[in-house]
N, C-alpha and C positions, 0 to 999 in steps of 0.2 A: 608507349615508352619506345617500342621500336621505332618509333619516327623521330622522336627525339637526339635517340642516338643513333640513329641510321644503320642499326645491323636489323635483320630477320628474325624472328620469332623460334624458336628453338621450341618443341615441343619436348612436354617430361620434365623442364628445370625451371627452377625457381632461383630466380637471382635474391641474392645477400649480401654479406658484406663480400665474399670471395671465397674461394678454396684455400686461402691461406687463412681465414681466421678462424678459430676454435671457437669452440661453445663459451671457455670461460671467459676468451677474450673479447668476444663480441658483448655477452653479458654480463661478464666479470664472476669472478669467486663469490660460491655464497659462503657469506658466515653469518654465525647468528654471536655477536657482540654481548660482553654483559650490560652495555647501553643497550640493548635491544630486548633483553628479557624483562620482564615483569614481574615486579614482588609479589605475593601470596596477600600480606592488605591492597596492596593497589586492586588485585585482581578480585578480592573479596566486595572492596569498593564498589568494583567497575559492572559486578554481578547485583548486587546491591541497586544501583545505578538503573541498569538496565531492568529488573524487577519492578522496580516503582515507575518505570516509564511505560511497562508493558502493562500494568495496571490501569495507569490513568490513559492508557489507550482504549484498554477495556472499558472501563469504568464512562469514559466519554461515548465509547459506541452502544452502551447499554443506554445509556440517559436517551440519549439521540433516538433511536428504539422506541424505547418507552415513550419519549414526548410525543412521536411521530402516532403511535399507537393511542395515546391519550388524546389527540385530536380528531384521529378517525371513529372513537368510539362517541367523542358529544357533537363530532358532526352526525353521525348516525342516531344520536338521541335528538337531535331537532329536529331532523328529520322524521323521527320516529311522533315526536308532539305535535309538529305539523300536520302530519297525516291524523294523525289524535282531533286535532284540533276542525281541522277538514272534515272529518269522518259526524263529529259531534255538531257543526253549522250544519250539516245533510240533515241531520236527526232530528233537530228541532226543526227546522223548516219543512222535511215533510211531516212528522207528527202534530208541530205543536202552532203551525200556521193553519 
């Protein structure tokens, strides 16, 4: 910035709109007009919508986790069945041939 405006940097200062402009002039006056207020019915509706949205997200997360656990269990069961089958084959070969 100092190169662009051709001045040296002064420590401890922040460039803003200038010393002549106050907070209200720069940012505007804070107001809460009636058009910005929310009715109790709208607040209740918004709350219910947020609650339903949260329930849906929780349900989706739980369903995904359960599905992943089920897949892990099915994989583990297949591994056990393969291991059992291999052991059974080994026993047949050792004792019955």
